[in-house]
N, C-alpha and C positions, 0 to 999 in steps of 0.2 A: 504728417511730418516726414515720414520715410520717403514719401513720394517727392517731397521737396529736395531731400538729399540725393535721391536717385536722379532727378532732373539735373541738378547741379553737377553731379558726377558725370552724367552723360554729356552735358555741355562741355565740361572740362576735357574729357577724353576725346571728343570730336574736334575741339580746338587744337589739341596736341597732335592728333592724327592729321588734321588739315595742314598744320604747320610743318609736318615732317616731310613734306614733298620737297624735291630738290629745288634750290633757288638759282635763279639766273643772275649772274653777275656780269656786268659790262666788262669784256676782256680788254678793252682799250685802257692802258694805264693812264692815270690822271684825267679821266673823263669826268671831271667834277660836275656831276649832276646834282641838282638840288634834291635833298631828301629830308625826311622828317622821321622822328621817332615813331610816328603813327603810320608811316608807310609800311606796306607789306613786302617791301623789297629792300635789299641791302644797299648800303651807300658805298661808293668807291672813293678813294683808292683802297680802303680797307674796311672790312666788316668782320667783326668778331664779337662774340658775346659768350659769357660763361653759361648762359641758359640755352643757347642755340647750338645745334650741331653744324651750322653753316661754315663754309670755308672762309679762310682769311687770305687776302691778297696783300703781300708785304709792300711797303713803300720801295720804290726803285731809286737807287742812288743816282743823283745827278753827277755828271762828269766833274764838276767843280763843287767843292763843299762850301760851307759858310765862311771858312777862313781861306783866303786867297794866298796860296803858297806856290812858289815857283823855284825851280833849280836851273841855274844858268851855268853851263860849262864853258870854259875858254875855248876848248876844241870839241865841238859836238861830234857824237858818233855818226857813222854813215846813215843809220836809220833815223836819226833826229835832225838831219840837215834841213829838211823841209820846214821844221818848226823855227828855224833861224833865218827865215826870209822875211824881209820887211813888207808889210801890207801896202798895196798901192792905192788904198782908199782910206777914208776916215775910219777910225776904230769903232766898230759896232758890236763886237763880242769880246768876251774875256780871252778867247783864243787869239784874237787880233792884238789885244793889249799885251799878252804874254810874248807874242812874236815880236812886237815892237820893242819891248824891254830886252829881249834877247839880242836884238840887233844893236842895241845901244852899248852893250858891254864891250869895253876894251881893257884888258888886264894891264897892270903896270909892267913897264919894260925894265925898270931898275928896281932893285930890292924885291925881286920876285922869288917865290919859293914853290917848288913842285908839290902838289897835294894840298896847297893852302885852301882853306875854306873859311868863308866869312858870310854871316847872315845879317841882313838889315830889315827894318820894318818901317813903313811910312804909309801915308795916305795921300790921295789926290783930291783936288777940289773939282767942281763941275767943269771948269775951264781947262783942265788938263795940267794944272800946275801942282806943285807939292804943297802940302800943308805942313810946314816945318821941315827941318832937315831929317834925313833918314837916321834912325836910331840903331846903333850896333847891338845885336842880340846874341851873336855867337862869333867866336874866332878860334881857330885851331890852337890847341893848348901847346905851350912851350915855344911859341913863336916870339922873337924879339919885338919890342915895341915899334922900332923903325919900320919893320916889314908890315906890321898891322896898320900903321899909319899910312904907308904907301898904298895898301889895298883899299883902305877907307877913302883916301883921296881919289883913287881911281874910280871907285863906286860913285862918289859924289860928282866927279867931273863927267862921268859917263851919263849919269841921269840928267845933269844940267844941260848937256849937249843935246839931248832929245826933247827937252821941255820947251814950250808946252806941248803936250800930246794933243792930237786932234780927235777928240771924242765926238761921237754923235750925241745928240741931246739925250737920247734914251740911256746910253751907256754912261754918260757923264752924271746923270741923275742917280743911276743905280750904284755907281762906284764912289760917289762923293763921300768922303769921311770913312770909308771902310778900310781897315788895315790890310796891307799887302806885305807879305814876308817873302823875301828873295834870298836864296842861298846861292852864293857864288862859289864855284869850284874851279880852281886853277889846275887843270889836268894836263898842262903842257909838259913836254920833256925839256926841262930847263937844265942847261949846263952839259948837254950831251952833243 
């Protein structure tokens, strides 16, 4: 009986000692290799276990998150001027979509207010049209109703002037129905 315990003890310690060797992890982020619980190697992009001393590789953030948010300024800064150029091809990336939406914006000439901010939320269909009208989600506090209305009308007319957007089939399928939030910032020097 003691021999059986000794054999089990030796097998357990040899398994722990064999498993204590350093593990190789694929250094390429998101190299989604198929793996199994029974494999003797870690899975990427992350591998962690409370029972193993192995390293963890954290998920790397994509440049655009699950919620598509965009800020559009009436007068872009010098560093951001390249982002305000209209793409000369069908929209294939989210960056192309954002550039197209930036070029569509034309702030109101009448009833304008310096520092005015307004945010809307809407979705596109596969063909590049809007699914319903944009919904107002934020407006600068203390602004009279007529100024808010003029900005909302400017947003609606700017978006309608650009529609339908020319999506590639891949981008159209990926964006269809996903909410997009745009914050418009009127940073013009008005009245000076």
